[in-house]
Structures are given as structure tokens and as C-alpha cells.
TORKOL-4160 file (C-alpha; in steps of 0.2 Angstrom, whole numbers, padded with zeros to 4 digits, m for minus):
186
<pt num="1" X="m0216" Y="m0130" Z="m0419"/>
<pt num="2" X="m0227" Y="m0122" Z="m0405"/>
<pt num="3" X="m0242" Y="m0132" Z="m0411"/>
<pt num="4" X="m0233" Y="m0149" Z="m0406"/>
<pt num="5" X="m0246" Y="m0160" Z="m0397"/>
<pt num="6" X="m0241" Y="m0178" Z="m0393"/>
<pt num="7" X="m0253" Y="m0190" Z="m0386"/>
<pt num="8" X="m0250" Y="m0207" Z="m0377"/>
<pt num="9" X="m0263" Y="m0218" Z="m0370"/>
<pt num="10" X="m0265" Y="m0208" Z="m0354"/>
<pt num="11" X="m0256" Y="m0192" Z="m0357"/>
<pt num="12" X="m0256" Y="m0176" Z="m0368"/>
<pt num="13" X="m0239" Y="m0168" Z="m0370"/>
<pt num="14" X="m0237" Y="m0150" Z="m0377"/>
<pt num="15" X="m0225" Y="m0135" Z="m0374"/>
<pt num="16" X="m0229" Y="m0125" Z="m0359"/>
<pt num="17" X="m0235" Y="m0108" Z="m0360"/>
<pt num="18" X="m0233" Y="m0094" Z="m0347"/>
<pt num="19" X="m0251" Y="m0096" Z="m0342"/>
<pt num="20" X="m0246" Y="m0114" Z="m0336"/>
<pt num="21" X="m0237" Y="m0106" Z="m0322"/>
<pt num="22" X="m0247" Y="m0110" Z="m0307"/>
<pt num="23" X="m0247" Y="m0112" Z="m0288"/>
<pt num="24" X="m0248" Y="m0131" Z="m0291"/>
<pt num="25" X="m0232" Y="m0131" Z="m0302"/>
<pt num="26" X="m0224" Y="m0120" Z="m0289"/>
<pt num="27" X="m0229" Y="m0132" Z="m0275"/>
<pt num="28" X="m0219" Y="m0146" Z="m0284"/>
<pt num="29" X="m0203" Y="m0135" Z="m0284"/>
<pt num="30" X="m0205" Y="m0130" Z="m0265"/>
<pt num="31" X="m0208" Y="m0148" Z="m0260"/>
<pt num="32" X="m0191" Y="m0156" Z="m0255"/>
<pt num="33" X="m0197" Y="m0173" Z="m0258"/>
<pt num="34" X="m0200" Y="m0168" Z="m0276"/>
<pt num="35" X="m0186" Y="m0156" Z="m0280"/>
<pt num="36" X="m0172" Y="m0165" Z="m0270"/>
<pt num="37" X="m0166" Y="m0173" Z="m0286"/>
<pt num="38" X="m0169" Y="m0159" Z="m0298"/>
<pt num="39" X="m0156" Y="m0146" Z="m0305"/>
<pt num="40" X="m0165" Y="m0131" Z="m0298"/>
<pt num="41" X="m0166" Y="m0123" Z="m0281"/>
<pt num="42" X="m0184" Y="m0126" Z="m0277"/>
<pt num="43" X="m0183" Y="m0115" Z="m0261"/>
<pt num="44" X="m0180" Y="m0099" Z="m0272"/>
<pt num="45" X="m0194" Y="m0102" Z="m0285"/>
<pt num="46" X="m0209" Y="m0090" Z="m0287"/>
<pt num="47" X="m0223" Y="m0089" Z="m0300"/>
<pt num="48" X="m0213" Y="m0076" Z="m0308"/>
<pt num="49" X="m0197" Y="m0087" Z="m0310"/>
<pt num="50" X="m0207" Y="m0101" Z="m0317"/>
<pt num="51" X="m0214" Y="m0089" Z="m0330"/>
<pt num="52" X="m0197" Y="m0083" Z="m0334"/>
<pt num="53" X="m0191" Y="m0102" Z="m0335"/>
<pt num="54" X="m0205" Y="m0106" Z="m0347"/>
<pt num="55" X="m0202" Y="m0091" Z="m0358"/>
<pt num="56" X="m0183" Y="m0096" Z="m0359"/>
<pt num="57" X="m0188" Y="m0110" Z="m0370"/>
<pt num="58" X="m0189" Y="m0106" Z="m0389"/>
<pt num="59" X="m0199" Y="m0121" Z="m0394"/>
<pt num="60" X="m0188" Y="m0124" Z="m0409"/>
<pt num="61" X="m0173" Y="m0132" Z="m0401"/>
<pt num="62" X="m0176" Y="m0130" Z="m0383"/>
<pt num="63" X="m0193" Y="m0136" Z="m0376"/>
<pt num="64" X="m0202" Y="m0137" Z="m0360"/>
<pt num="65" X="m0216" Y="m0149" Z="m0362"/>
<pt num="66" X="m0230" Y="m0151" Z="m0350"/>
<pt num="67" X="m0237" Y="m0168" Z="m0346"/>
<pt num="68" X="m0256" Y="m0167" Z="m0344"/>
<pt num="69" X="m0269" Y="m0181" Z="m0340"/>
<pt num="70" X="m0278" Y="m0186" Z="m0355"/>
<pt num="71" X="m0297" Y="m0187" Z="m0352"/>
<pt num="72" X="m0308" Y="m0199" Z="m0361"/>
<pt num="73" X="m0313" Y="m0187" Z="m0374"/>
<pt num="74" X="m0294" Y="m0182" Z="m0377"/>
<pt num="75" X="m0296" Y="m0166" Z="m0368"/>
<pt num="76" X="m0282" Y="m0159" Z="m0358"/>
<pt num="77" X="m0283" Y="m0163" Z="m0340"/>
<pt num="78" X="m0273" Y="m0159" Z="m0325"/>
<pt num="79" X="m0254" Y="m0154" Z="m0327"/>
<pt num="80" X="m0244" Y="m0168" Z="m0318"/>
<pt num="81" X="m0226" Y="m0164" Z="m0324"/>
<pt num="82" X="m0214" Y="m0158" Z="m0336"/>
<pt num="83" X="m0201" Y="m0164" Z="m0349"/>
<pt num="84" X="m0186" Y="m0153" Z="m0354"/>
<pt num="85" X="m0179" Y="m0156" Z="m0371"/>
<pt num="86" X="m0164" Y="m0148" Z="m0379"/>
<pt num="87" X="m0159" Y="m0152" Z="m0396"/>
<pt num="88" X="m0142" Y="m0148" Z="m0405"/>
<pt num="89" X="m0146" Y="m0149" Z="m0423"/>
<pt num="90" X="m0128" Y="m0148" Z="m0429"/>
<pt num="91" X="m0123" Y="m0163" Z="m0419"/>
<pt num="92" X="m0140" Y="m0172" Z="m0420"/>
<pt num="93" X="m0140" Y="m0174" Z="m0401"/>
<pt num="94" X="m0152" Y="m0170" Z="m0388"/>
<pt num="95" X="m0154" Y="m0170" Z="m0369"/>
<pt num="96" X="m0170" Y="m0174" Z="m0360"/>
<pt num="97" X="m0175" Y="m0173" Z="m0342"/>
<pt num="98" X="m0192" Y="m0177" Z="m0333"/>
<pt num="99" X="m0201" Y="m0172" Z="m0318"/>
<pt num="100" X="m0217" Y="m0179" Z="m0312"/>
<pt num="101" X="m0223" Y="m0166" Z="m0299"/>
<pt num="102" X="m0239" Y="m0174" Z="m0294"/>
<pt num="103" X="m0234" Y="m0188" Z="m0282"/>
<pt num="104" X="m0251" Y="m0197" Z="m0286"/>
<pt num="105" X="m0243" Y="m0202" Z="m0303"/>
<pt num="106" X="m0226" Y="m0209" Z="m0295"/>
<pt num="107" X="m0224" Y="m0227" Z="m0299"/>
<pt num="108" X="m0238" Y="m0227" Z="m0312"/>
<pt num="109" X="m0226" Y="m0227" Z="m0328"/>
<pt num="110" X="m0229" Y="m0209" Z="m0332"/>
<pt num="111" X="m0210" Y="m0206" Z="m0336"/>
<pt num="112" X="m0209" Y="m0221" Z="m0347"/>
<pt num="113" X="m0225" Y="m0218" Z="m0357"/>
<pt num="114" X="m0222" Y="m0199" Z="m0360"/>
<pt num="115" X="m0203" Y="m0200" Z="m0362"/>
<pt num="116" X="m0206" Y="m0214" Z="m0375"/>
<pt num="117" X="m0217" Y="m0202" Z="m0385"/>
<pt num="118" X="m0205" Y="m0188" Z="m0385"/>
<pt num="119" X="m0190" Y="m0199" Z="m0390"/>
<pt num="120" X="m0201" Y="m0206" Z="m0405"/>
<pt num="121" X="m0205" Y="m0188" Z="m0410"/>
<pt num="122" X="m0186" Y="m0183" Z="m0409"/>
<pt num="123" X="m0180" Y="m0198" Z="m0419"/>
<pt num="124" X="m0194" Y="m0197" Z="m0431"/>
<pt num="125" X="m0195" Y="m0178" Z="m0434"/>
<pt num="126" X="m0179" Y="m0170" Z="m0429"/>
<pt num="127" X="m0167" Y="m0181" Z="m0437"/>
<pt num="128" X="m0159" Y="m0184" Z="m0420"/>
<pt num="129" X="m0147" Y="m0198" Z="m0418"/>
<pt num="130" X="m0144" Y="m0198" Z="m0399"/>
<pt num="131" X="m0152" Y="m0192" Z="m0383"/>
<pt num="132" X="m0143" Y="m0190" Z="m0367"/>
<pt num="133" X="m0150" Y="m0190" Z="m0349"/>
<pt num="134" X="m0145" Y="m0192" Z="m0331"/>
<pt num="135" X="m0150" Y="m0194" Z="m0314"/>
<pt num="136" X="m0143" Y="m0194" Z="m0296"/>
<pt num="137" X="m0138" Y="m0211" Z="m0289"/>
<pt num="138" X="m0151" Y="m0209" Z="m0275"/>
<pt num="139" X="m0165" Y="m0208" Z="m0288"/>
<pt num="140" X="m0169" Y="m0227" Z="m0289"/>
<pt num="141" X="m0185" Y="m0226" Z="m0298"/>
<pt num="142" X="m0177" Y="m0216" Z="m0312"/>
<pt num="143" X="m0162" Y="m0228" Z="m0313"/>
<pt num="144" X="m0175" Y="m0242" Z="m0314"/>
<pt num="145" X="m0184" Y="m0233" Z="m0328"/>
<pt num="146" X="m0169" Y="m0230" Z="m0338"/>
<pt num="147" X="m0164" Y="m0248" Z="m0338"/>
<pt num="148" X="m0182" Y="m0253" Z="m0342"/>
<pt num="149" X="m0181" Y="m0243" Z="m0358"/>
<pt num="150" X="m0164" Y="m0250" Z="m0363"/>
<pt num="151" X="m0154" Y="m0234" Z="m0360"/>
<pt num="152" X="m0135" Y="m0237" Z="m0360"/>
<pt num="153" X="m0126" Y="m0231" Z="m0344"/>
<pt num="154" X="m0111" Y="m0220" Z="m0351"/>
<pt num="155" X="m0103" Y="m0214" Z="m0336"/>
<pt num="156" X="m0104" Y="m0208" Z="m0318"/>
<pt num="157" X="m0099" Y="m0191" Z="m0311"/>
<pt num="158" X="m0093" Y="m0195" Z="m0293"/>
<pt num="159" X="m0099" Y="m0184" Z="m0279"/>
<pt num="160" X="m0108" Y="m0172" Z="m0292"/>
<pt num="161" X="m0120" Y="m0164" Z="m0279"/>
<pt num="162" X="m0124" Y="m0164" Z="m0261"/>
<pt num="163" X="m0141" Y="m0169" Z="m0257"/>
<pt num="164" X="m0147" Y="m0170" Z="m0239"/>
<pt num="165" X="m0129" Y="m0167" Z="m0233"/>
<pt num="166" X="m0123" Y="m0182" Z="m0243"/>
<pt num="167" X="m0112" Y="m0183" Z="m0259"/>
<pt num="168" X="m0122" Y="m0191" Z="m0273"/>
<pt num="169" X="m0116" Y="m0197" Z="m0290"/>
<pt num="170" X="m0123" Y="m0191" Z="m0307"/>
<pt num="171" X="m0126" Y="m0206" Z="m0318"/>
<pt num="172" X="m0126" Y="m0202" Z="m0336"/>
<pt num="173" X="m0136" Y="m0212" Z="m0349"/>
<pt num="174" X="m0138" Y="m0212" Z="m0368"/>
<pt num="175" X="m0150" Y="m0218" Z="m0380"/>
<pt num="176" X="m0144" Y="m0220" Z="m0398"/>
<pt num="177" X="m0157" Y="m0221" Z="m0412"/>
<pt num="178" X="m0153" Y="m0238" Z="m0418"/>
<pt num="179" X="m0153" Y="m0245" Z="m0400"/>
<pt num="180" X="m0170" Y="m0237" Z="m0397"/>
<pt num="181" X="m0178" Y="m0245" Z="m0413"/>
<pt num="182" X="m0170" Y="m0262" Z="m0409"/>
<pt num="183" X="m0177" Y="m0262" Z="m0392"/>
<pt num="184" X="m0193" Y="m0253" Z="m0396"/>
<pt num="185" X="m0205" Y="m0267" Z="m0393"/>
<pt num="186" X="m0196" Y="m0277" Z="m0379"/>
């Protein structure tokens, strides 16, 4: 499974390696604009903690995929973000999360294009039946993207976190295999 390489029109997606820990990656976590809606304490991150986080994924059921720009010759370009993916084979259930760390790619469809490829891979290759995800109520672009991909809102956890001294809700979304394929080309 370590050799997983997914391709979209604009991106290459593969499991991260320890050598992918970089000052660039660290800068995303230290940037409040980027990390404010992540489930990590960006202020306390170091290159060493990033390496440890990457190594905590077994690439069998627990993946940390890097999103890389695809150059014209299908060569891996700059690392722009990550997709975390945890699969529970017994329940045929997964959880997915995405971070586009390079702000130059915000608003350009990177989460939609890359998440779509990982979802296809999960439903087609892992015998997964459902994928869950969530985002904070202040993350309007993420909410928009979930709706655009036909995710079903499954619940709201009120006052789940404090962000910028305000209580924010966690919105829970789900994507079932049959819903994904029914809406795949719409």
C-alpha cells in the first residue's frame, strides 16, 4: 500500500514520507490563518513533531496523503496540502480530512479534485461503504465544498471548540457509497 499514487488533472496524491517534513509544511501549521480550523495546536509544532505525525500513519488503514502539484510531464511538484484518511475495515467506514496549506491554492478546487480521487480509491479498492468528515461552522469554504460534492449533513456538535475566543460548532458530514455514485457526475 505504500506505493499508492493517485493522479488527478492537476495533482498527484501519495502517502507522505518523513522526508516530506519541511519548513514549508511547518509554516502552514504555524500560520493562524491556516491552522485555526485544524484539530492541531499549530503553535507547538516543530519539524520533529511533523516527522512523528507522518510516522504515526501505517499506510494500511491510516494514511496521511500529501497533495502535490502535477507538472506537465506528470512529475511531482510542490507540496500544497494533506489529506488524512483513516479506515476501519471491520465497519467498512472511513474518516477523511483535508488541509490546503498553500493559500495560493485556496478557492481553486483543490479540495474537491483531490478528495474526489481519494473517495473513488476508497470505495473502489478498500470495500469502504461510508466516509465521514467534519468542519467547523466558521469554515464556509469547506461547508460549500461538502455541499457541492453532495455530502449529507449528519449532525452538529454545538460549541465544540473555541476559535478566536468564540464557540464554534462542528458540522458532521457523511458520504455513503451509493450516494457518491448516484451523484458522481452531477
